[in-house]
C-alpha positions as CSV (number, residue, x, y, z in Angstrom):
1,M,0.0,0.0,0.0
2,N,1.4,3.3,-1.0
3,G,-1.4,5.7,-2.0
4,I,-1.7,9.3,-0.9
5,G,-4.8,8.8,1.3
6,E,-3.9,5.4,2.6
7,K,-2.7,6.8,5.9
8,N,-6.3,7.7,6.5
9,R,-7.7,4.4,5.2
10,I,-10.7,2.8,6.8
11,E,-10.5,-0.9,7.5
12,V,-13.5,-3.2,7.6
13,S,-13.6,-7.0,7.6
14,K,-12.7,-7.6,3.9
15,F,-11.6,-4.2,2.6
16,W,-9.4,-1.1,3.1
17,T,-11.0,2.1,1.7
18,W,-9.7,5.7,1.4
19,I,-10.0,8.8,-0.7
20,D,-7.1,10.4,-2.5
21,E,-6.2,14.0,-2.9
22,D,-8.2,14.2,-6.2
23,G,-11.3,12.9,-4.6
24,V,-11.2,9.4,-6.1
25,I,-12.3,6.7,-3.7
26,H,-10.0,3.6,-3.5
27,T,-11.1,0.3,-2.1
28,E,-8.7,-2.7,-1.9
29,V,-9.8,-6.2,-1.2
30,K,-7.8,-7.9,1.5
31,P,-5.8,-11.0,0.5
32,N,-7.8,-14.2,0.1
33,A,-11.1,-12.5,0.9
34,E,-14.3,-14.3,0.3
35,I,-16.9,-11.5,-0.3
36,F,-20.5,-12.1,0.9
37,I,-23.5,-9.7,0.7
38,E,-22.8,-8.5,4.3
39,D,-19.3,-7.5,3.3
40,A,-20.5,-5.7,0.2
41,K,-23.0,-3.7,2.2
42,E,-20.4,-2.9,4.9
43,N,-17.9,-1.6,2.4
44,S,-20.5,0.3,0.4
45,K,-21.5,2.2,3.5
46,I,-17.8,3.3,3.8
47,V,-17.5,4.2,0.1
48,N,-20.7,6.3,0.3
49,S,-19.5,8.1,3.4
50,L,-16.5,9.4,1.5
51,G,-16.1,12.0,-1.3
52,E,-18.6,14.1,-3.2
53,E,-21.5,13.3,-5.5
54,G,-20.3,12.1,-8.9
55,T,-16.9,10.7,-7.8
56,G,-15.0,7.8,-9.2
57,L,-14.1,4.4,-7.5
58,L,-11.0,2.4,-8.1
59,V,-11.4,-1.2,-6.9
60,D,-8.2,-3.3,-6.4
61,S,-9.5,-6.8,-6.5
62,R,-6.2,-8.5,-7.3
63,E,-6.1,-10.5,-4.0
64,I,-9.8,-11.6,-3.9
65,K,-10.6,-15.3,-3.4
66,S,-14.3,-15.3,-4.3
67,M,-17.5,-13.3,-4.3
68,T,-21.1,-14.5,-4.1
69,R,-23.7,-13.8,-6.7
70,E,-25.6,-11.6,-4.2
71,A,-22.5,-9.5,-3.5
72,R,-21.8,-9.0,-7.2
73,Q,-25.4,-7.9,-7.8
74,F,-25.3,-5.5,-4.9
75,F,-22.1,-3.9,-6.2
76,T,-23.7,-3.1,-9.5
77,V,-25.4,-0.1,-7.8
78,R,-28.7,-0.9,-9.6
79,N,-31.8,0.6,-7.9
80,R,-29.9,2.1,-4.9
81,S,-28.3,5.4,-4.2
82,S,-24.6,5.9,-4.8
83,K,-22.1,8.9,-5.2
84,I,-20.1,6.9,-7.7
85,N,-20.2,7.8,-11.4
86,V,-17.4,5.6,-12.7
87,I,-15.7,2.4,-11.6
88,A,-12.2,1.0,-12.5
89,I,-11.4,-2.5,-11.4
90,V,-7.8,-3.7,-11.1
91,T,-7.4,-7.4,-11.6
92,R,-4.4,-9.7,-11.8
93,S,-5.2,-13.3,-10.8
94,P,-7.4,-15.6,-13.0
95,V,-9.9,-15.6,-10.1
96,S,-10.1,-11.8,-9.9
97,K,-10.4,-11.5,-13.7
98,I,-13.3,-14.1,-13.8
99,I,-15.1,-12.3,-11.0
100,A,-14.6,-8.8,-12.7
101,N,-15.6,-10.0,-16.1
102,F,-18.7,-11.7,-14.7
103,F,-19.5,-8.5,-12.8
104,L,-19.3,-6.5,-16.0
105,G,-20.9,-9.0,-18.4
106,V,-23.8,-10.3,-16.4
107,N,-24.6,-7.6,-13.8
108,K,-23.9,-4.6,-16.0
109,P,-23.3,-1.6,-13.7
110,D,-25.3,1.5,-14.3
111,M,-22.2,3.6,-15.0
112,P,-18.9,3.4,-17.0
113,C,-16.9,0.5,-15.7
114,K,-13.6,-0.9,-17.0
115,L,-11.0,-3.5,-16.1
116,F,-7.3,-2.8,-15.8
117,N,-4.1,-4.7,-14.8
118,S,-2.5,-1.5,-13.5
119,K,-3.6,0.8,-10.7
120,E,-1.9,3.7,-12.4
121,K,-3.8,3.2,-15.7
122,A,-7.0,2.7,-13.9
123,L,-6.6,5.9,-12.0
124,V,-5.9,7.9,-15.2
125,W,-9.0,6.4,-16.8
126,V,-11.2,7.3,-13.8
127,N,-10.0,10.9,-13.8
128,E,-10.3,11.3,-17.5
129,T,-13.8,9.8,-17.5
130,L,-15.0,12.0,-14.7
131,I,-13.7,15.1,-16.5
132,S,-15.4,14.1,-19.8
133,E,-18.7,13.6,-18.0
134,N,-18.7,17.1,-16.5
């Protein structure tokens, strides 16, 4: 961990979450985490407590072990309030790529969402997408 806002990160059972100096929210899945609906709701409360309306979210899912169908559906933000306008998901392992691709393909979030294998590229895309939407 070496992000700007990480010294102020919030830790919950399966995630670390913080906001950077540009107002982008970062959430990082803890190593070998198995994400259930309760975990999704817990982290979403933290994400929605940070930042301004219309912000971006960078999700680092590289260390995830699994995620339930209910958690994936919850994370799509459909039919619920959220400050998030754009989501970048960083993947590395075959498991994280499968989960992320399934999330994007089946659950189809209500906002721009893209996969990356680099946090730096993901952050650039989030910021550029937010600028182009305003």
